[in-house]
N, C-alpha and C positions, 0 to 999 in steps of 0.2 A: 415533404421530406420524412415526416412521421410515418406516412404510409409506406414509403420505400424501405425505411428501416424495419418496419413491422413485417413486411413481406420477406425480407432477408432473414430476420431472426426467427420467424415462424417456421421456416424450413429447417431450423436447427433442432427442433424438438419433435419427438415421436408422439407427443400427446395430441389427441384429437382436438381441433378447435371447437369450442362450445357453440351450439346452434342458437342459444338464446341471445337476443339482441338487447343492449342496454340503451334506453332512451336518455340522451344527454344533450347538453348544449355545447356548441363549439367555443373554443377559446381563441386560437390563433393558428396561423400557418405561415410563418415568416421565413422566406428563403434568404440565404446569405451567400454572397459571392465569395467563395473560398479561394479563388485564384488571384485575388487582388494583391498587387505587390505592396509590401510594407517595408519597414525600415531595417529588416534583418538581412537584406541582400548581401551586405559586406561580409557576413559570416560564412558565405559560400564562395567557392571558386567558380571558374567558368564551366566546370563539369558538373555543377550543382551538387558537389559533395563538400563536406566540411574541410577546413584547412588541414593540410598534411594528411588528408584522407583518414583522419582520426575521428571516427564516429563515436563519441563518448557520451552515450545517453542511457538513461535508465529511469524507472519510476521511483519514483519513490513509491487504509487507506481506512444495583437496585435492590431494591428489596425483592425478596423471593416472590414467586407467583403465588396468588391467593390460594391455590389448590395444594401448595406444598409449604410447610412451615420451616423454620430455621433448623430444626433438628435434622431434616433431610439433608440440608446443605452441609451441616457439621459432619454427619456420618459419611457423606460423599468425600469431603476433604480428608477425613481421617483415613479412609480407604486408599485415597490417592497417595497420602504421605507414607502409609505403610508399604505400599507397592514401591514407591521411590526408594525407601530405605532398603528394602530387600534387593532391589536392582543394584544399588550402589555397593552393597556388601558382597555381591557375587562376582566371581571370576576376576577379582581385582589383580591377583598375582600374575594373570596372563597378560595384563595390559601394561605392566611396568616397562618391558623392553620397547613396546611400541611408543610410549611416551618419551622414553630416552632418545629414541630416534628423532623425535620432534626437534631436538636441538641441533643434531648433526645435519639433517637434510637441508635446512635453510642455508647452512654454510656452503653446501654443494651448489644450490641454486645461485647463491651470490657469486660463486666463482665462475659460473658460466655466463658468458655474454649473450645477450638476447639478439645480437645483430643490430640492424638499423632501428633505432627507437627515437621518438621525439625528445627534444631537450625541454627542460622545464621552462615555463615562461619567465622572463627576467623579473617580473613583479612579484614572484612568489619566493619567499624566504623559507626554504625547506627546513632549515635548522630551527627557525622560530616556530614553524607549524607543529613540529613534533617535540618541542621542548618539554611538554608535560608528560611524555611517554618514556618509559624506561627502554633500554636496548632490548631486553628480553621481550617486552610487549611488542616492539617493532618487529622483531624476528618472528614472533608467533603470528602476527598479522600477515607478514610477508609469506610465511609458510602456507597458511590457509588460503590466502588469495591466489598463490601460485598453484596450489593443488586444484583450485576451481577452474584453472585454465585448461586442464587436461580433460579430454572427452570422456575418458573412462569413468571419471567422477561426475562431471557435470551432466552428462547425458544418461547416466545409468543410476542416478541416485535412488529413484523409485524401485528399480530392479534389485539393487542391493538390499534395500529395506524389506522388500517382499521375500527375497531369498532368506534373509535372516529370520523373519517371522515364520516362514514355512518349515524351516529346519531347526526351530527351537533355539536360535541364536540371537534372539531379540535383546537379551540382557547384555551380552558383551557388545553387541552392535550399538545399543543405546549408550553404553559407557564410552565407547570410542567417539560417537557423535557428540556427546555432552562435553568432552574434553578437547574437541577440535572445532568443528563447524558451529556448534551451538555456542561455545565460549566466544567465538568471534562475532557472531551476528545476534546474539540474545544476551540480555542482562541477567538472566537467572530463571529459576523455575517458580519462584514465588514473588509476590509484589514487594515483600520486605527487602529482597535482594536488589531491587531496582533503585532503592533510596540512595545507595552509595553512588550509583552512576548519575542519578538526577542531580545530586549536589555537585559532583565533579564537573558535569557539563555546564551547570549554572555558573560555577566559578569561572569557567572559560568564556562566559557570555553566550552560551548556547542553551536554548530552551529544550524541553523534552515533550515527546508525545508518547505517553504510556499506553502500551498495546498488549492486551492479553491475546496472544496470537494463536488462538484455537479457531479452527474453521472447517467448513465442508465436511461435516460428520453427521451421521444419523444416530443421535443419542436418545436419552430419555428426558422427560420433562425436568427431572432432578438435575441432570447434567447441564441442560440449557439454563436452568435457574442459577446454577453454580457459575456459569460463564457471565451471566448478567450481574451477579453479585460481585464478581471480580472487576467488572467494568465500573460498578459503583465505587469500589475501593480506589480505582485509578482516579476517579473524579474527586474523591476526598483528598488524595495526595496532591493532585493538581491544584486544588484550591489553596494549598499551603504556599504555592509558588505563583502568585498572580503575575500575569504578563509573561511568564516563562513556561507555561504548560498548556497542553492540549490533552484531551482524552481521545479515544477512537473506538469504533465498533465495527465488527465484521458480522454482517447479518447472518451468514451461514453458521456462525457459532451459536446462534440463538434459536435455531429451528432446523428441522430436517431438510435435506436437499431436495427430496421428492416434492415436498410442499412448495419450496421455492421455485422449482421448475413449473409447477402448475400456476402459481401466482404470476410468474413471468408470462405464461401463455394467456392468462386473462387480460393482462395489460396490453400485450401485443395485439390480441384479437380486437380489443376495444379501439385501439389506435387505427387498425386497419379498416374497421367499419366506419369510423368517423373522420379519418384522415388527420386527426390531431388528438391531443390528450383531452378527454372529456373533463369538464369542470368539476363534476361531482366526484371524480376520482381523487381530486385534491381535497375537497371539503369533507367527504365521507368515505375514506378508503376502506375502513373495516366493513361498513354496510355493503359496499360494492362487491368486495370479495365474498361476503356471506351470501349474497344473492346469486352467485354463480352456481350453475349445476355441475361445473367441472369438479368441485370439491365435495368429498363425502362429508357426512356429519362429523366424523372424527377429525377430518382435516380442517373443518371449520372451527372446531374447538382448538386445534393446534394454531390456526391462524390468529384467533383471538388472543391466545396466550403470547404469541410472538408480538402482536401489536401492543399488548399490555407491558411486556418486557421493555420494548423500545420506548414507549411513552414514559415509563418510570425512569429510564436512563436519561432521556432528554429533559424531563421535568427536573431531575436532580442537577443537570448541567445548568438549567435556567436559574434554579435557586442558588447555585454556587457560583454562577457567572463564569463557568468553565466551558470554553469552546470544544467542540467534538467533531472529529472527522469520520464520515461514513465511508469505509473503504470500498473501492470498486472490486468486482469479482468477475467470474467468467460471464460471457455474453448470454449464456442460457439462464442466468439469474439476473442479469444486469437491468433489464427493463423494469422488473419488480423493485429492485433496489433503488433505482432512480425515482420511481413513483413514491416509494415509502419515504425516501429522504426529502423529496419536494413537499409531500403532504405534511410532514412534521415541521419542515422549514416554514411553511405558511402559518403554522400554529405558533412556533417559538421564535421565529426570526423577525418579528414585527419591528423591533427597535434597533437591533444590531445583528450582524451575522454570528450566529451561535452554532448552528449545524452546517457543516461543510460537506456538500456532495462531491464525489470524485468523478472526473471526466477523463477518459482514456483516449489520448490522441492517436493511438495506433489503430483504433477502430475506424472503419469507413464512415460511420455515422457519428463519431465522437464530437467533432467540431460543430456539426449541426445541432446535436443535443444540447451542447453548452449554450449556443445562441438562442435556442428555443426556450430553455429554462431562464435565461437572462431576461427575455421578453416576458415570460410568464411571471417572474418576480415583480416586474414593474406593473404588470396588469393587475396582479392580486395584492400589491402593496406590501411585500416583505423583502428583506435584505438577503440576497443570494449569497451563500458561502460556496466558493468553488476551489477545490483542490485539483490541480491539473497535473496529470502524469502522462507518460508515454504509454506504458502498459507492461504487465508482468506475466501474462498468461499466453504468450505467443505460441509456445510449443504445444501446450494442451489444446488451444483453440484450433490450430491448424490440423492437429492430429484428429480431433473430433470431427472437423469438417470433412476431412478425407475419409474417415471411417463411415460417416453417415451420408456422404455424397451430396453435400451442399456447399455453396461457395464460402470460402473463408471470410469471416467478418473483419479480418485484419487488412490494412492497407497493403498494396502490393510491394512497396519498397520503403527503405529507410528515409529517402528524400521526402516522400509525401508525408511520412510521420513527422519529420522535422518541420515541414511547412505548416502542418496543422498545429503543432505545438507553438511555434513562433506566432502564428496568427491568433491563437487563443491568448497568448501573453499580451499582444498588442490590444486586442479587444478589451480585455479585463482592465489593463492599466489605464486605458482611456476613460473607463467608467468606474474608476476605483473609489470615487466618493460614495458610491451606493452599495458596494459589495465587499465581501471578505475574500482574500486571495491567499492561496498557498501554492507556490510554484515548487512542486516536488520533483526535483531533477538532480541527476548527477552529471549532466551535460555542461561542460565548462562554457561553451558558446551560449547556451540558454541563460546561464547565470549572468554572464557578462552583458548580454542583451538586456536582461531585466534590470540590472543595476544602471546601465546607461540610459535606458528609456525612462526610468524613474527620475533621473537627474534632468533629462530633457523636459519632462512633464511637471517638474517642480514638486515631486512627491516626496514628502519627508520620509527618510529611510526608517524612522522609528514609528511610522504609522502603525498602530496596533492591529490593523486589519490587513496588512500586507506582510508576507513572510516567505522565506525559502525553506525547503525541507530536504533532508537526506536521511539515509538509513544508518542505523547503528552498525559500526564495524566497517563502513564504506565511506569513501569520499571525504575523509577528514580534512584533506588539503583544501577542498572547496568550502567546507563549513567554516573553518578557521579563517580563511581568506575573506569570507563574507563578514565575519565578526570584525576583522581589521578595517572593513569599509563601513562599519556602523550599521550593517543591515541586520534585520531580525532573521535568525536562522534557528531551525528546530531539528532535532534528531528523533526519528522513530526509535523508541526503546522497547523492544518486544520482550515478553517473558511468557512462561508457561511450561508445563511438563514436557520433557524432551519428546516423548512419543507423539504428543499432540501438536507440536509445532513443526513436525517434519515437512509438511507441504511448504511452509514458509521457508525453511532452510534449503529445500531443493531448488526453489526459485532463486534464492540468493546465489547458489552455486552456478545456476545457469546464467544469471546476469553477469557474474564475474568471469565467465568464459568469453563473453562478448556478445550475447544476444541483445539485439536492439542497440548495438554499438556501445557496449559497456565501457566505462572508463578504467577498467582494471589495469590496462597496460600503463596508463599514466600513473596510477597509484602505485603499482609495483616499481616503476622507475623511481618515484620519489622515495619510497621505502628503501630501495636498494642503495640509493645514493647516501641517505642518512645513516644507514647501518654501516656501510663501508667507511664513511667519514668517522664514525665513532670507533669502529674496530681497528681500522688501518690508517686513519688520518688522511684518506684519499678524498678528493674533491668530486 
């Protein structure tokens, strides 16, 4: 299965496969029957679709480098702050009418019936769920989530941003984004702004996953060191709230994308040659990369800097006893990300799951990869941490596959994605005594299945190694309903400069339009009912 995955993924890159062969020892090659029927059949009807045809799913993934001292970081932060101040002070007067419309437009949407919509489940008390939110907060959320359902916004987010940048309109565009989509899906631009949300969520019984959401950029060593230092700060804050906090890291925020594509190619090439993941890739990852003739001398220096940044982050998590999630990214980086996460897991997850790797179930090889890593963890004697998502890059993955003429790495339909996700849940819950689990999902059926199976398997809902996760600004009704069932639930709380978190925001817009069966219709229904109840006394 490794070889099949490698063949598919190798076709996704234009980088030439290296000719040098690495002499390594084999580890394993365990096939898993993914068509086995398990206990989630009742969550589907006879047409193999979810009840009411509502496919509500979505993913929910240090000290500075030795070559750069703290003064570099301070200077970088000062420059960023000055730029943010300039942006906020410009063109403010032109935005006032637009913000005023933000109160009127939701009333229009509320007055328009959506036609046939699902009714809320009888076990969900909408009034109780939203009791901690003001009416204005509910109206704002309704407005933003409703906007996300329109193609003109969800499918053209990148085009709008590019247009604004090309025509010198980035300042007003960033202002609009900051006070709309950014406000809904992010906690702020600085880590200090996240403290308020962390305390508020903790008071509601919800843990936080602090996420500096900068990704997929080709910056300087100083900017990558700055990202790493921000992650170190999230670890320090998380340590203040034991049992209620995770940190997380996105690898493309710590190095250039061109390097990541080459590291990805090295891993895939080795898998294809050996038909499985070589053992020394786990024990000596830096040395393996350095030995490849695919990297130039300067790229080898960048690779060492990346590994040092990651090692410093994971070492701090180990010292502070703070678990950390390694986010999944596009398939043309993902083999390298999987390899890096597993290599550091073998180092730091000896006694408990500390580093959680992320597995995307919408990928054709996602379930196989999870099972292979589970077997590898047992063979090498470390505790696997697994965050399971459906996936967040479907649009860009399919477009890239079409543009470059290779088969899409995404499963062909939503039913197969659901099947992979439920199978992963069953596999992990049956082996929960040895692993850490994060079910990152906005799918109500997945949540219900997980809760029910935990009861059937006599798993304590307060088990510190099993939790559910949702995104900030989305699926509040699921998160709070899990709290009411005494389950451990966490919210991703992203932050960062508006301009640098735009890729994250664009994906949130796409999810809320319905990609991979988003639950936005259900959430909009709940919000509408509660707003109408408060404003007009309607039920």
